[in-house]
TIMAR-423921 format. One record per atom (N, C-alpha, C): x, y, z. Coordinates in steps of 0.001 Angstrom, whole numbers, padded with zeros to 6 digits, always signed. Each point is the difference from the previous one (the first is absolute). Last residue first. Example, Ala and Ser with C-alpha at 12.3 -4.5 7.8 and 13.67 -1.06 7.14 Angstrom:
2
+012850-002250+007080;+000820+001190+000060;-000770+001090+000730;+000290-005720-000070;-000890+001190+000000;+000900+001200+000000;
//
This chain:
138
+115760+106328+075241;-000909+001165-000418;-001292-000172+000070;+004757-002150+001094;-001072+000006+000852;-000772+001056-000320;+003345+000305-003039;+000568-000326+001164;-001201-000120+000978;-000270-000924-005586;+000199+001124+001189;+000399-000650+001229;-000781-000996-005680;+000636-000542+001069;+000161+001077+001117;-003822-000352-003866;+001498+000660+000086;+000198-000567+001517;-004173-000702-002500;+000897-001117+000284;+001427+000560+000108;-003950+002878-000386;+000633-000562-001319;+001181-001003+000176;-000840+002327+004493;-000784+000038-001121;+000793-000355-001312;+001977-002320+003892;-000822+001355+000193;-000905+000014-001385;+002863-003988+003290;-000702+000305-001261;-000920+001090+000017;+002362-002640+003519;+000969+001016-000518;-000679+000312-001468;-002373-003054+003243;+000470+001161+000875;+000966+001043-000907;-002227-004087-001882;-000828+000390+000960;+000481+001273+000540;+002678-002295-002927;-001304+000406-000721;-000892+000605+000966;+004167-001515+001589;+000267+000860-000862;-001358+000715-000575;-000332-004029+002680;+000351+001140+000748;+000257+001241-001030;-000349-003968-002063;-001418+000254+000774;+000167+001336+000707;+003890-002103-001849;-000853+000738-000902;-001357+000414+000271;+002998-002324+003216;+000476+001190-000621;-000716+000589-001031;-001352-004408+001258;-000160+001022+001220;+000436+001484-000432;+000784-003472-003023;-001423+000360-000124;-000178+001105+001446;+004419-001821-000240;-000368+000836-001336;-001387+000612+000013;+001342-003282+003265;+000507+001355+000219;-000386+001041-001152;-001356-004510-000514;-000775+000646+001106;+000740+001381+000422;+002354-002578-003073;-001455+000158-000756;-000945+000786+001153;+004277-001916+001591;+000103+001178-001037;-001178+000384-000557;-000036-003664+002760;+000226+001340+000788;+000357+000909-000996;-000736-004188-002091;-001398+000572+000762;+000302+001304+000842;+003770-001889-002121;-001000+000261-001009;-001409+000676+000713;+003591-002026+002654;+000341+001345-000575;-001023+000393-000969;-000549-004390+001812;-000344+001165+000970;+000388+001467-000543;+000751-003847-002934;-001507+000490+000207;-000194+000940+000966;+004404-001463-000537;-000207+000672-001168;-001734+000345+000183;+002027-002482+003720;+000593+001508-000512;-000665+000592-001136;-000356-004668+002381;-001167+000823-000651;+000321+001350-000290;+002661-003141+002637;-000130-000576-001285;-001215+000401-000776;+001189+001626+004585;+000905+000179-001092;-000074-000493-001412;-004282+001682+003010;+001029-000935-000028;+001105+000240-000949;-004200+002729+002297;+001260+000269-001092;+001003-001027+000147;-003464-001044+003388;-000013+001397-000483;+001435+000091-000907;-002450-004677+000724;+000826+000850+000549;-000020+001378-000722;-002161-005579+000006;-000310+001505+000023;+001008+000819+000918;+001394-004666-002403;-000672+000360+000920;-000341+001432-000057;+002029-002290-003572;-000284-001193+000869;-000722+000374+001362;+000376+002030-005322;+000272+000328+001425;-000498-001068+000708;+002070-000131-004946;-001166-000136+000874;+000156+000237+001283;+003308+002379-003511;-000165-001336+000804;-001446+000036+000626;+001739+002647-004511;-000397+000227+001219;-000284-001283+000849;+001144+000793-004667;+001117-000075+000763;-000302+000352+001523;-003606+001569-003790;+000965-001094-000038;+001244+000356+000973;-005255+000673+000678;+000957+000759-000221;+001294-000896+000025;-004931-000859+000995;+000807-000702-000984;+001425+000723-000402;-003238+001652+003034;+000064-001018+000570;+000900-001079-000937;-001248+004811-001369;+001112-000295+001260;+000195-001442+000281;-002999+002250-003513;+000976-001015-000112;+000891-000221+001036;-003123+003647+000299;-000721-001298-000196;+000834-001313-000085;+002136+004054-000053;-000529+000036+001407;-000903-001454-000281;+001629+001947-003815;+001096-000582+000731;-000493-000430+001468;-003243+002272-002642;+000353-001531-000813;+001138-000561+000990;-001106+004262+001129;-000839-000736+000227;+000094-001414-000495;+002882+003288-001450;+000435-000233+001324;-001254-001083+000595;-000496+001775-004165;+001082-001067+000060;+000300-000255+001392;-003296+003248-000657;-000431-001490-000709;+001238-000731-000003;+000926+004447+001410;-000728-000911+001117;-000436-001166-000457;+002302+002506-003310;+000744-000685+001269;-000712-000489+000926;-002071+002032-003950;+000452-001510-000030;+000904-000317+001115;-001552+004555-000401;-001082-000922+000418;+000327-001628-000036;+002779+003638-001826;+000354-000300+001268;-000894-000898+000766;-000777+002524-004110;+000871-001282-000496;+000044-000543+001344;-001575+004409-000311;-001018-001110+000089;+000622-001274-000258;+002320+004139+002810;-000148-000413-001532;-001043-001301+000060;+000747+002962+003906;+001277+000188-000578;+000009-000614-001620;-004036-000407+002801;+000286+001328-000248;+001436+000285-000592;-001627-004246+001538;-000337+000255-001505;+000377+001581-000392;+000739-001633+004470;+001063-000381-001121;-000364+000110-001407;-002716+001597+003616;+001126+000657+000013;+000984-000515-001059;-003949-002256+000814;-000239+001256-000880;+001230+000772+000190;+000048-003907+002159;-000311-000233-001322;+000095+001303-000693;-000027+000145+004636;+001197-000281-000494;+000009-000174-001452;-004010+000638+002378;+000718+001303-000465;+001211-000174-000597;-003190-003398+001793;+000026+000076-001408;+000821+001138-000485;-001636-000606+004622;+000645-001431-000424;+000518+000169-001302;-002401+003757+001584;+001293-000131+000477;+000785-001138-000249;-003535+001651-003412;-000239-000158+001299;+001597-000219+000488;+000138+003192-003647;-000748-001022-000001;-000206-000478+001550;+000176+005129-002144;+000948-001226+000534;-001043-001127+000112;+000622+004867-002584;-001092-000833+000293;+000775-001293+000389;+002340+005036+000492;-000169-001138-000930;-001217-001099+000788;-001572+003519-000261;+000970+000033-000795;+001217-000330+001179;-005646-000423-000575;+001113+000118+000571;+001144-000233-000817;-004663+001878-001750;+000728-001282+000037;+001395+000286+000772;-004866+002538-000884;+001071+000012+000965;+000710-001473-000022;-003449+000499-003132;+000394+001523-000026;+001283+000190+001131;-002490-004070-000602;+000995+000001-001240;+000483+001460-000052;-001268-003191+004213;-000589+001139-000651;+001071+000472-000991;-001160-004437+003790;+000519+000525-001324;-000593+001193-000639;-000843-001345+005223;-000536-000520-001414;+000934+000845-000960;+002512+000105+004540;-001455+000095-000190;-000302-000328-001485;+003597-002841+002885;-000221+001354-000490;-001417+000455-000426;+001492-003771+003887;-000309+000395-001427;-000041+001426-000202;+001542-003319+003955;+000483+001452-000689;-000222+000006-001425;-003197-002726+003947;+000972-000145-001191;+000423+001357-000485;-001764-000599+005197;-000509+000325-001330;+001336-000316-001041;-001085-002567+004790;+000997+000960-000531;-000468+000357-001565;-002644-003054+002943;+000299+001140+000598;+000653+001036-000652;-000948-004325-001977;-001364+000670+000442;+000293+001330+000707;+003688-002727-001073;-000546+000272-001370;-001391+001090+000497;+002452-002186+003520;+000753+001289-000732;-000758+000612-001165;-001695-004205+001815;-000191+001068+000847;+000663+001301-000399;+000717-003711-002253;-001195+000215-000331;-000294+001115+000895;+004112-001660+000758;+000004+000514-001223;-001409+000323-000609;+000614-002247+004093;+000768+001167+000053;-000130+000835-001510;-001913-004455+000343;-000673+000940+001016;+000646+001406-000175;+002598-003431-001972;-001179+000401-000783;-001012+000961+000741;+003925-001739+002254;+000191+000933-001022;-001110+000184-000960;-000690-003126+003362;+000273+001345+000655;+000385+001034-001131;-000673-004495-001437;-001208+000638+000699;+000235+001377+000570;+003599-002663-001545;-000792+000683-001172;-001268+000474+000444;+002679-001989+003585;+000762+001327-000728;-000909+000666-001054;-001496-004376+001474;-000257+001366+001146;+000626+001289-000488;+000860-003964-002336;-001139+000226-000103;-000329+001235+000938;+004241-001694+000247;-000327+000532-001238;-001486+000459-000146;+001131-002730+003545;+000481+001513+000301;-000283+000908-001259;-000940-004601-000101;-001168+000601+000879;+000553+001690+000052;+002686-003154-002264;-001107+000604-000741;-000923+000553+000706;+003720-001829+002297;+000318+001191-000720;-000950+000241-000958;-000764-003480+002808;+000138+000919+000704;+000315+001039-000966;-000953-004592-000971;-001034+001068-000398;+000475+001355+000666;+003450-002073-002366;-001531-000060+000056;-000265-000648+001260;+004661+000812-001349;-001030+001405+000036;-001586-000149+000051;+005089-002396+001310;-001097-000359-000438;-000900+001176+000093;+005193+000049-000961;-001088+000410+000880;-001257-000466-000500;+005537-001580-000953;-001404+000574-000580;-000680+000086+001238;+004100-001855+000208;+000236+001278-000787;-001141+000617-000308;+000507-004352+001820;-000021+000874+000985;+000068+001324-000414;-002382-004052-002833;+001368+000440+000446;-000020+001154+000981;-003604-004158-000658;+000305+001333-000599;+001286+000495+000571;
//
């Protein structure tokens, strides 16, 4: 075996197994102790304005509020992200590194998508008022 590689069996897998067990116990404990931030049951007489999606989907709702055709943009980005391993012109990574020079196009695509999604989520959560009007922390 080459000296550039680390033998990960069995020590590393034991560490992973312990981490998974600890994270599972912590998440289950939090699920039991911390109540879910659910809204009251739906009432047709008192509809919230604006009615927002869950926090992890609110960026898509924000995008669609600008125009229904824009829903195709996340679909296109999802297809691009699925096809990242076969991205034309990108060299095969020889070793694991953060932001390698030979993967700049892929790095910028992923960073850009992440920043846009985070920005849209923050706008939809904190800067949307009545009738989807843009307000400053309203």
